[in-house]
N, CA, C and O of each residue as an XYZ file, in Angstrom:
412
protein
N     117.353     93.693    131.508
C     117.731     94.160    130.193
C     117.120     95.545    129.966
O     115.986     95.791    130.376
N     117.843     96.432    129.332
C     117.346     97.773    129.060
C     116.253     97.725    127.998
O     116.309     96.892    127.093
N     115.257     98.608    128.095
C     114.129     98.582    127.147
C     114.551     98.677    125.679
O     114.005     97.957    124.843
N     115.501     99.543    125.349
C     115.911     99.689    123.941
C     116.572     98.411    123.437
O     116.398     98.038    122.277
N     117.321     97.745    124.294
C     117.960     96.496    123.905
C     116.907     95.418    123.654
O     117.040     94.613    122.732
N     115.884     95.408    124.464
C     114.787     94.454    124.278
C     114.079     94.722    122.951
O     113.801     93.791    122.195
N     113.791     95.981    122.670
C     113.117     96.345    121.412
C     113.992     95.980    120.225
O     113.505     95.390    119.261
N     115.278     96.322    120.279
C     116.186     96.002    119.178
C     116.272     94.498    118.964
O     116.267     94.032    117.825
N     116.350     93.742    120.039
C     116.400     92.278    119.934
C     115.126     91.730    119.293
O     115.183     90.838    118.446
N     113.991     92.263    119.699
C     112.717     91.822    119.125
C     112.637     92.142    117.644
O     112.176     91.318    116.853
N     113.079     93.325    117.264
C     113.055     93.705    115.850
C     113.962     92.816    115.023
O     113.596     92.398    113.925
N     115.151     92.526    115.547
C     116.059     91.644    114.821
C     115.472     90.248    114.688
O     115.621     89.605    113.649
N     114.814     89.785    115.719
C     114.170     88.469    115.668
C     113.069     88.438    114.620
O     112.811     87.398    114.014
N     112.425     89.571    114.408
C     111.363     89.658    113.404
C     111.906     89.962    112.014
O     111.145     90.030    111.049
N     113.212     90.143    111.909
C     113.824     90.438    110.612
C     113.795     91.907    110.254
O     113.983     92.257    109.089
N     113.565     92.773    111.219
C     113.542     94.217    110.987
C     114.830     94.788    111.547
O     115.092     94.666    112.744
N     115.634     95.408    110.704
C     116.883     95.970    111.205
C     116.607     97.243    111.988
O     115.634     97.951    111.729
N     117.470     97.519    112.939
C     117.319     98.756    113.711
C     117.536     99.967    112.813
O     116.984    101.038    113.068
N     118.336     99.803    111.763
C     118.536    100.906    110.822
C     117.228    101.220    110.093
O     116.876    102.390    109.944
N     116.512    100.203    109.642
C     115.224    100.430    108.970
C     114.242    101.093    109.919
O     113.473    101.965    109.514
N     114.265    100.682    111.183
C     113.391    101.285    112.196
C     113.738    102.759    112.362
O     112.846    103.601    112.467
N     115.028    103.073    112.387
C     115.472    104.461    112.543
C     115.029    105.293    111.341
O     114.661    106.456    111.503
N     115.059    104.720    110.147
C     114.653    105.457    108.959
C     113.144    105.685    108.948
O     112.684    106.732    108.493
N     112.381    104.735    109.435
C     110.941    104.931    109.572
C     110.685    106.061    110.573
O     109.821    106.908    110.345
N     111.422    106.073    111.661
C     111.288    107.162    112.643
C     111.630    108.511    112.017
O     110.970    109.510    112.301
N     112.660    108.548    111.164
C     113.025    109.793    110.476
C     111.883    110.228    109.569
O     111.527    111.406    109.546
N     111.304    109.290    108.819
C     110.180    109.621    107.934
C     109.004    110.172    108.730
O     108.338    111.112    108.294
N     108.752    109.590    109.886
C     107.665    110.085    110.740
C     107.996    111.472    111.272
O     107.135    112.352    111.284
N     109.222    111.675    111.707
C     109.595    112.964    112.303
C     109.602    114.094    111.281
O     109.420    115.256    111.646
N     109.807    113.775    110.027
C     109.820    114.791    108.962
C     108.458    114.924    108.291
O     108.317    115.623    107.288
N     107.458    114.249    108.850
C     106.063    114.330    108.410
C     105.793    113.666    107.058
O     104.768    113.936    106.432
N     106.689    112.814    106.609
C     106.501    112.111    105.336
C     105.287    111.180    105.387
O     104.570    111.009    104.401
N     105.080    110.586    106.564
C     104.030    109.580    106.698
C     102.628    110.201    106.724
O     101.634    109.476    106.739
N     102.544    111.515    106.728
C     101.238    112.170    106.626
C     100.643    111.969    105.230
O      99.423    111.922    105.072
N     101.500    111.851    104.230
C     101.037    111.695    102.845
C     101.399    110.352    102.222
O     100.840    109.977    101.191
N     102.329    109.624    102.837
C     102.802    108.352    102.280
C     102.690    107.243    103.308
O     102.699    107.486    104.515
N     102.585    106.024    102.807
C     102.670    104.816    103.635
C     103.577    103.843    102.891
O     103.849    104.021    101.704
N     104.030    102.839    103.578
C     104.929    101.881    102.941
C     104.209    101.077    101.868
O     104.751    100.861    100.784
N     102.995    100.635    102.165
C     102.349     99.682    101.259
C     100.994    100.107    100.701
O     100.297     99.294    100.094
N     100.610    101.377    100.898
C      99.344    101.829    100.305
C      99.414    103.318     99.978
O     100.122    104.083    100.633
N      98.681    103.700     98.973
C      98.590    105.105     98.570
C      97.767    105.860     99.612
O      96.718    105.388    100.051
N      98.249    107.020     99.996
C      97.457    107.911    100.856
C      97.191    109.133     99.976
O      96.314    109.085     99.113
N      97.919    110.208    100.175
C      97.873    111.348     99.252
C      98.891    111.105     98.145
O      98.609    111.286     96.960
N     100.075    110.691     98.564
C     101.136    110.342     97.626
C     101.213    108.829     97.488
O     100.492    108.097     98.166
N     102.090    108.367     96.610
C     102.191    106.934     96.344
C     102.766    106.154     97.522
O     103.451    106.714     98.378
N     102.480    104.866     97.554
C     103.096    103.968     98.526
C     104.585    103.887     98.230
O     104.999    103.927     97.071
N     105.382    103.773     99.277
C     106.828    103.663     99.079
C     107.196    102.429     98.276
O     108.165    102.459     97.517
N     106.448    101.347     98.423
C     106.716    100.142     97.630
C     106.512    100.418     96.146
O     107.247     99.888     95.313
N     105.520    101.242     95.804
C     105.274    101.595     94.405
C     106.391    102.482     93.861
O     106.788    102.352     92.703
N     106.894    103.381     94.698
C     108.014    104.230     94.287
C     109.241    103.358     94.020
O     109.920    103.526     93.006
N     109.520    102.435     94.927
C     110.672    101.547     94.758
C     110.556    100.741     93.469
O     111.537    100.559     92.749
N     109.360    100.266     93.189
C     109.128     99.481     91.973
C     109.345    100.333     90.720
O     109.997     99.906     89.766
N     108.788    101.541     90.745
C     108.871    102.422     89.578
C     110.312    102.803     89.243
O     110.676    102.898     88.070
N     111.129    103.021     90.273
C     112.490    103.501     90.056
C     113.545    102.402     90.137
O     114.738    102.693     90.060
N     113.134    101.158     90.290
C     114.074    100.034     90.374
C     114.978     99.999     89.142
O     114.498    100.057     88.009
N     116.268     99.905     89.369
C     117.227     99.790     88.276
C     117.624    101.094     87.615
O     118.489    101.095     86.740
N     117.024    102.196     88.005
C     117.393    103.487     87.423
C     118.585    104.062     88.190
O     118.493    104.326     89.389
N     119.684    104.248     87.497
C     120.919    104.690     88.145
C     120.811    106.066     88.776
O     121.468    106.338     89.781
N     120.000    106.930     88.207
C     119.892    108.297     88.725
C     118.728    108.474     89.703
O     118.443    109.597     90.119
N     118.060    107.394     90.071
C     116.862    107.486     90.915
C     117.145    108.151     92.256
O     116.371    108.999     92.699
N     118.237    107.780     92.904
C     118.534    108.342     94.221
C     118.716    109.857     94.149
O     118.163    110.589     94.969
N     119.485    110.324     93.178
C     119.702    111.772     93.032
C     118.409    112.489     92.657
O     118.089    113.538     93.216
N     117.670    111.921     91.711
C     116.419    112.523     91.242
C     115.403    112.640     92.389
O     114.788    113.689     92.575
N     115.236    111.565     93.143
C     114.247    111.573     94.217
C     114.698    112.423     95.409
O     113.864    113.019     96.091
N     115.989    112.483     95.663
C     116.487    113.364     96.731
C     116.107    114.807     96.425
O     115.658    115.534     97.312
N     116.283    115.220     95.183
C     115.918    116.585     94.798
C     114.406    116.797     94.874
O     113.943    117.877     95.242
N     113.646    115.767     94.528
C     112.181    115.878     94.607
C     111.729    116.033     96.061
O     110.813    116.805     96.342
N     112.358    115.312     96.979
C     112.026    115.467     98.401
C     112.321    116.903     98.832
O     111.515    117.520     99.529
N     113.454    117.426     98.428
C     113.857    118.765     98.853
C     113.044    119.873     98.194
O     112.612    120.811     98.863
N     112.835    119.767     96.880
C     112.225    120.859     96.110
C     110.753    120.652     95.777
O     110.073    121.592     95.367
N     110.255    119.426     95.950
C     108.884    119.129     95.582
C     108.791    118.785     94.104
O     109.794    118.769     93.391
N     107.591    118.513     93.662
C     107.388    118.173     92.262
C     105.948    117.781     92.015
O     105.146    117.695     92.946
N     105.622    117.542     90.745
C     104.257    117.154     90.403
C     104.237    116.428     89.072
O     105.192    116.476     88.296
N     103.112    115.748     88.827
C     102.870    115.140     87.536
C     103.268    113.692     87.383
O     102.758    113.020     86.487
N     104.153    113.179     88.215
C     104.605    111.802     88.063
C     103.565    110.819     88.603
O     103.369    109.750     88.025
N     102.901    111.168     89.697
C     101.947    110.274     90.353
C     100.525    110.819     90.320
O      99.667    110.361     91.075
N     100.274    111.780     89.463
C      98.941    112.358     89.375
C      98.977    113.861     89.602
O     100.052    114.458     89.656
N      97.809    114.471     89.732
C      97.731    115.926     89.781
C      98.115    116.567     91.121
O      98.367    117.771     91.164
N      98.167    115.799     92.211
C      98.478    116.391     93.512
C      99.984    116.591     93.624
O     100.738    115.620     93.564
N     100.436    117.840     93.787
C     101.881    118.092     93.879
C     102.454    117.694     95.236
O     101.759    117.718     96.252
N     103.721    117.331     95.231
C     104.442    117.116     96.477
C     105.133    118.427     96.803
O     105.907    118.934     95.991
N     104.868    118.986     97.978
C     105.489    120.263     98.319
C     106.975    120.102     98.636
O     107.446    119.010     98.953
N     107.690    121.205     98.542
C     109.090    121.229     98.969
C     109.139    120.960    100.474
O     108.193    121.272    101.198
N     110.224    120.391    100.926
C     110.371    120.025    102.336
C     111.567    120.748    102.933
O     112.652    120.178    103.051
N     111.367    121.992    103.305
C     112.464    122.808    103.824
C     112.970    122.329    105.181
O     114.063    122.713    105.599
N     112.195    121.496    105.877
C     112.608    120.975    107.183
C     113.541    119.767    107.055
O     114.023    119.249    108.062
N     113.793    119.323    105.835
C     114.628    118.145    105.582
C     115.964    118.601    104.993
O     115.997    119.354    104.019
N     117.063    118.138    105.593
C     118.384    118.444    105.030
C     118.640    117.530    103.840
O     117.935    116.538    103.653
N     119.641    117.858    103.041
C     119.964    117.004    101.899
C     120.404    115.614    102.366
O     120.044    114.615    101.742
N     121.170    115.537    103.445
C     121.602    114.235    103.968
C     120.400    113.414    104.438
O     120.342    112.208    104.196
N     119.444    114.058    105.107
C     118.240    113.361    105.545
C     117.420    112.889    104.347
O     116.904    111.771    104.339
N     117.304    113.750    103.338
C     116.549    113.390    102.140
C     117.173    112.175    101.470
O     116.459    111.266    101.045
N     118.486    112.150    101.375
C     119.172    111.013    100.739
C     118.951    109.740    101.556
O     118.723    108.672    100.986
N     119.015    109.841    102.867
C     118.756    108.692    103.734
C     117.336    108.173    103.529
O     117.119    106.968    103.404
N     116.375    109.091    103.495
C     114.984    108.710    103.286
C     114.783    108.046    101.923
O     114.085    107.038    101.815
N     115.390    108.610    100.899
C     115.248    108.068     99.546
C     115.849    106.669     99.461
O     115.252    105.780     98.854
N     117.015    106.461    100.056
C     117.610    105.119    100.051
C     116.684    104.119    100.720
O     116.525    102.990    100.254
N     116.077    104.548    101.818
C     115.135    103.679    102.528
C     113.895    103.393    101.677
O     113.449    102.248    101.594
N     113.339    104.427    101.048
C     112.159    104.252    100.196
C     112.487    103.278     99.060
O     111.703    102.378     98.761
N     113.641    103.463     98.438
C     114.011    102.602     97.310
C     114.280    101.162     97.741
O     114.294    100.261     96.903
N     114.491    100.939     99.019
C     114.711     99.573     99.518
C     113.406     98.834     99.823
O     113.429     97.642    100.130
N     112.287     99.521     99.743
C     110.982     98.903    100.025
C     110.571     98.076     98.821
O     110.360     98.619     97.736
N     110.457     96.797     98.998
C     110.111     95.930     97.861
C     108.931     95.066     98.191
O     108.495     94.272     97.357
């Protein structure tokens, strides 16, 4: 069996979709994980806390996509989130959808 097929099979057996794995890889490649983690605050908030805060807000995806691209401050404390010029709008939207799915 090919190594990637083995990894994908193992992830599915553990209940982790390959799509979620790919989005985590995207977050790592865009350096998001330097300031964020899924379940704990680092410099920025935990992704689970972001998902909780924006749950049910219809404009959350658009609002957070722009925040990823342009940066922002004041929502989670005094440390600003810098703009992310290395992230395309499509990548930002993918990342935001993934963050909002963390529960």
